N, C-alpha and C positions, 0 to 999 in steps of 0.2 A: 287436323280433326274436323269431321263433318258437324253439321248443325246439331244433330242429336247428342254426340259426344260432348260438344261444348255446353249444351243445356244440362247434362248429367253432371259435368265437372262443376258447374256453377251451383247446382243443388248441393253437391257433396260439400263445397267450402262454406256454403250458407249454413248447413247443418252444423259443421265444425265451429263456425263463429257463434252460433246460438248457444252451443254447449259451453264454449269457453267464456263468453261473455257473461253468461249467468254466473259463473264461478269467479270471475275476475273483475266484476264490476263494470264491464263494457268499456274497456280503456279506449281512449281517444286514438291511440296509435292503431289499435286493431280495426277501428272503424275506418280510419284513413286507408289503411291496407285493402280493407274489403271494397272501399269505394274504387280504388285503383284497379282491383281485380275485376269488378263489374264493368268498368270502362273498357278494359282490355277485351273482356267477353263480348261487349257491345260492338266494338270495332270489327272484331273477327265474324260476328254474326252478320254484319253489314257487308261482308265479302272483301274487307280490305286486306291487302297483302301485308306480309311482315314489315317491309320497308315503309309502307304508307302508315302503318300503326306507329312506327318509331317516329316518323315525321308529326304525326298528330298527338303523340303522347310521350311525356318524359319518362325514362326508365321503363319503357316497354319491354326490353329485353329481360328484365327481372321478372315482370309480371307474366311474361310469355313462359318463363320457366315454371311459375306457379300453375299456369294453365296446361302446358304440354307435359311436363314432367311429374306432375302430380305432387310438387313440392308446395308445403304450406308456407305462408309468409313467416317471416322471423318473429314478428310480434305474436302470432299464434303459437309458435313453438315455445317462446318464452313464457307465455301464459300457461301453456301445459306444464312447464317445469314448475311455475309458481303454485299451480293448483293440484299437482300430483298428489293423489291420496296416499295416505300412510296407514298402516295396519292398525286396527282398533286396539286399544289397551297396550300400546307399544311399550310403554314403560314398565310393564309387568312381565315382559318376555325376557327369558334368560339370554337369548341370543343378542338382543338389543344391549342389555347390560354389558356383555362381553365386548361387543363392538364399541360401545362408548367408553369403556375402559381404555381400549387400544387407542381410539381417536383423541381423547383428552390428553393421553400420555404423549402424543406426537405433535399436536397443534399448539401454536401460541394464541390465536384468535379463532373464533367460530365463524367460518365462511358463510355468508347469507344465503348461498344457493346450493353449494356442492359438498356432499361428504366424501372425503378423500382419505385414503389410507395408502401411503407409499412404503414399501419395504423390499429389502433383498432377502428376507427370511422366507423360504419357501413354505415352511410349516405354518408360519404366521399368516401367509397369504392365503394358504389353503383353508385355514380356519375362519379367516374373515370372509371368504367367498361362501363357504358352507353356512355361515350365520346369515349373510345376506339372502341367500337362497331360501333358507328356512322362513325367513321373514317375508318372502315373495317380493323382494326389492331387486329389480332387474338392473344389476350393475353394469358398468363398462370398465375397461381397463386399457392401459397403454404402458409402454416401456419408457422410462425416463433415464437419460444418461447424464452422469456427472463426470468430473474430471478423471476420477479413478475407478469409478464402479457405476453400475446401472441398477435400477430398481423397477419393481412393478407397481403401477399406481392404479388402484382399484377405487372406482368413484360412482357415486349416485347422485343425480341432480334433483333436488326438490326443495323449493323455498319452505314448504310447510315443515319438512323434516327438520331443516336447519333452524327454523323459527322455534321448534319444540325443543331442540338441544340446547339453543342459546338461553331459553328461559329456564329450562329444567337444571342447568349447570350454573345459572347465575353468570352467563358470559364466561364460561370456562374457569370459574374460580371455586367451584364446589362440586360435590358428588350429589346427584339427584336425591332428594329426600326420600323418595319411594325405595331406593336401594338401601338407604342407611336403616330403614324400618324393617326390611326383609333379608334375613340373613343369606338365603339362597341367592338373591339378586346380588347382594354385597359381594359374596364370594366370586360370582361371575365376573363382576366389574373389576374385581382386583386380579382375577386371572388374566383379563385383557391388559391391564396396567402392568402386571408382572411379565407377561410374554414380550412386552414391547420394552419395558424400561428396567427390570430387576435383573441383577446378575449375581450368580453364587460365586463366592470365592472363599477366602480362609484367612483366619488370624495367625500368622507364622509364630512358631516358637523355635528359639535357639537352644540347642543342646550345649553341654560342656565342651563338646569337640567342635563347636561353631557351626554344626549342621543346622539347616532351617528345615523345620518339620511343618508339613501342612496338617495342622492339628484341628483347631477349632473352626467349625463352618461359620460363614458370615454371609449375609445378603446386603447388597446395596442397590437402592432404587434412586436413579438420577434423572432429573429433569430440570433444565435451567429456565429461569425467568418466570416462574409462577409459584411463588411461595405459598399463596392461598391455597392453590390445589394440592400441593405437597402436604400442607398441614392438615387438609381434609383427608387425604390418604392415610397419613399418620393416625388421625383419629379413628378412621375406619378399621385399620389393623388392631388398634387397641380394643375396639368393640368385639373383635374376634379372640381376644386374649393374647394377642401378639404384641409383645412389649418392645416396639420399635422406638428408635431414638431419632428425633428431629430437632436440630438446633439452627433456626433461621439466621441467627446472628453469626455463627462460625461456619456452618455449612448449608447455606440457603438452598443449594441445588441437590442435596442428598439426604435420603433417609437410610439408616443402618439398622439392621437386625442381628444382634450378636448373641443374645441369650439362647442357651441350648433348648429350653422349654418353648421358647418362641419359634426356633428353628423346626422343632417337632410339630408345632401347630401349622406351620407352612406346609410341611409334608402331609399332615393330616388333612387339611383342606385342599391339597393338591393345587396350590395357587400357581405353580409352574405347570402350564399345560405343555410347554415345550419339552419334549422328552429329553433332549440333550442337557438342558438346564437342570431338570429335575434328577437325572442320573448323576450329574456332577455334584449336586447337593448331597445326594444320598451317600455317594462314594467318601465325601469329605467327612460327613457325619459318622460313617462306619469306621473311619480312621480314628476319629475322636473317641469313639467307644473303645476301640482297641488300646488307644493311649491311656485312657483313664483305668483301664483293668490292670495295666502293667505299671502304674504308679504306686 
């Protein structure tokens, strides 16, 4: 790099530092990295070779990468994650309500920096990405491999976002009060939770000839290790007129919906956005209606 390019690069990094430091309270690590960057620039402006700079300065190879390849120091990048802005009135957005329903259904603890949803359900993955795009949250993704399967991990790094989620959900033990107060947001939240954790099934009935009939539709919602959150979901369902059952003592990991009127409410509110799950529920419900007419 010639002298002019070095000076331009120095000005660019200082502008970035000024912007980041105003937002992140001028962290000591950022200042230290800036001093190292300036020293590297100074040595190169003095006409020192790469080898000479390495002898005169510790970790010059790292600093040279900042200068030559346009990479910002790690502390700058971490600061960008911490201070990444989030959309205004985020808790009033339907897409956020859906995303939070999916997220809370999957995690045990709120991560301090990264919003992550991992799934092998292509439909759910698509809806999650559409919701993030609608909120203008530029996500990343990676494929993760397990012993017998793989999944897509969609994630977005932001300390501000995760701090908001942690506070709104009382550290993943409740549903945000804004959702509980607005039915449209509550429905979206439950759609996310249902797409991730709810399964349509049936209560079997045995005939006199010992045949098992798939008669009465049933929905189970399962999530282990978070009784407080499942209790909040159960309360939310009751607010929509869905008489779900949750017994923390006997079945702490499961909510059940058995009553036909409640099943009809689930279909009315379209709590299953997953087409396959909704179709399975409707088919079981249709069989139940035929069964009742023939009794």
